[in-house]
C-alpha positions as CSV (number, residue, x, y, z in Angstrom):
1,X,305.8,115.8,113.5
2,X,303.5,114.0,115.9
3,X,299.9,113.4,115.3
4,X,297.5,114.8,117.9
5,X,294.2,113.4,119.0
6,X,291.3,115.6,120.1
7,X,288.7,114.4,122.6
8,X,285.6,116.3,123.6
9,X,283.6,116.2,126.9
10,X,280.3,118.0,126.7
11,X,278.0,119.2,129.4
12,X,274.4,120.3,128.8
13,X,272.5,122.3,131.4
14,X,268.7,122.7,131.3
15,X,267.6,125.7,133.4
16,X,264.2,126.7,134.8
17,X,262.8,130.2,134.3
18,X,265.0,131.4,137.2
19,X,268.1,129.9,135.6
20,X,268.4,127.2,138.2
21,X,269.6,123.9,136.8
22,X,266.8,121.3,136.4
23,X,268.7,118.7,134.4
24,X,272.4,118.1,133.8
25,X,273.7,115.7,131.2
26,X,277.2,114.9,130.0
27,X,278.7,113.1,127.0
28,X,282.3,111.8,126.3
29,X,282.4,109.9,123.1
30,X,285.8,108.4,123.8
31,X,284.5,107.0,127.1
32,X,281.3,105.6,125.6
33,X,279.2,108.1,127.5
34,X,276.2,109.8,125.7
35,X,273.8,112.2,127.4
36,X,274.3,110.6,130.8
37,X,272.3,112.3,133.5
38,X,274.1,113.8,136.5
39,X,272.8,115.6,139.6
40,X,275.9,117.7,140.2
41,X,279.1,118.8,138.4
42,X,282.2,120.4,139.8
43,X,284.8,121.5,137.3
44,X,288.1,123.3,138.0
45,X,290.1,124.9,135.2
46,X,293.6,126.4,135.8
47,X,294.2,129.7,134.1
48,X,298.0,129.8,133.8
49,X,298.0,133.4,132.5
50,X,296.0,134.8,135.5
51,X,297.5,132.2,137.9
52,X,294.0,131.4,139.2
53,X,291.4,128.6,139.2
54,X,288.2,129.1,137.3
55,X,285.3,127.0,138.6
56,X,281.9,125.8,137.6
57,X,279.8,124.3,140.3
58,X,276.3,123.2,139.4
59,X,273.7,121.0,140.9
60,X,270.1,120.3,140.1
61,X,267.4,121.6,142.4
62,X,266.4,118.0,143.2
63,X,269.9,116.9,144.3
64,X,269.4,115.5,147.8
65,X,271.5,117.0,150.6
66,X,272.6,113.5,151.8
67,X,273.9,112.7,148.3
68,X,275.6,116.1,148.1
69,X,277.5,115.3,151.2
70,X,278.7,112.0,149.7
71,X,279.5,113.7,146.5
72,X,281.7,116.3,148.3
73,X,283.4,113.6,150.4
74,X,284.2,111.4,147.3
75,X,285.5,114.6,145.5
76,X,287.8,115.4,148.3
77,X,289.2,111.9,148.4
78,X,289.7,112.0,144.6
79,X,291.5,115.4,145.0
80,X,293.9,113.9,147.6
81,X,294.6,111.0,145.2
82,X,295.1,113.4,142.2
83,X,297.3,115.6,144.3
84,X,299.6,112.6,145.1
85,X,299.8,111.6,141.5
86,X,300.4,115.2,140.3
87,X,303.0,116.3,142.9
88,X,304.3,113.0,144.4
89,X,303.8,114.7,147.8
90,X,302.8,111.7,149.8
91,X,302.9,113.5,153.2
92,X,300.4,116.2,152.2
93,X,298.2,113.7,150.4
94,X,298.0,111.7,153.6
95,X,297.1,114.8,155.5
96,X,294.4,115.5,153.0
97,X,293.1,112.0,153.4
98,X,293.1,112.4,157.2
99,X,290.8,115.4,156.7
100,X,288.6,113.3,154.4
101,X,288.3,110.8,157.2
102,X,287.4,113.5,159.6
103,X,284.9,115.0,157.2
104,X,283.2,111.6,156.7
105,X,283.1,111.0,160.4
106,X,281.5,114.4,161.2
107,X,278.9,114.0,158.5
108,X,278.3,110.4,159.7
109,X,279.1,109.0,156.2
110,X,281.2,106.1,157.5
111,X,279.5,102.8,158.0
């Protein structure tokens, strides 16, 4: 019988009176992270039974638009990398990265 290890990642969301996020923090004890502040969180969860993706997308009301554009770009790049590792489909991963380059160019994120 194998031993299993559990790890917990925790997100805390402080809301204003209109339930709009004012402050986001996250903790991951195994990663040495405790109540680290964040301006945005995107979380995707695969529901195998329903065969659909559940999502939680949160950002604080003081998240600057220019930072949100960078956050989206970096998330898209990371998704292309993860897609390659998860599926070993290099051709589609490269296509996704091409879109990421286009996205960065149109938003003038490239330097």
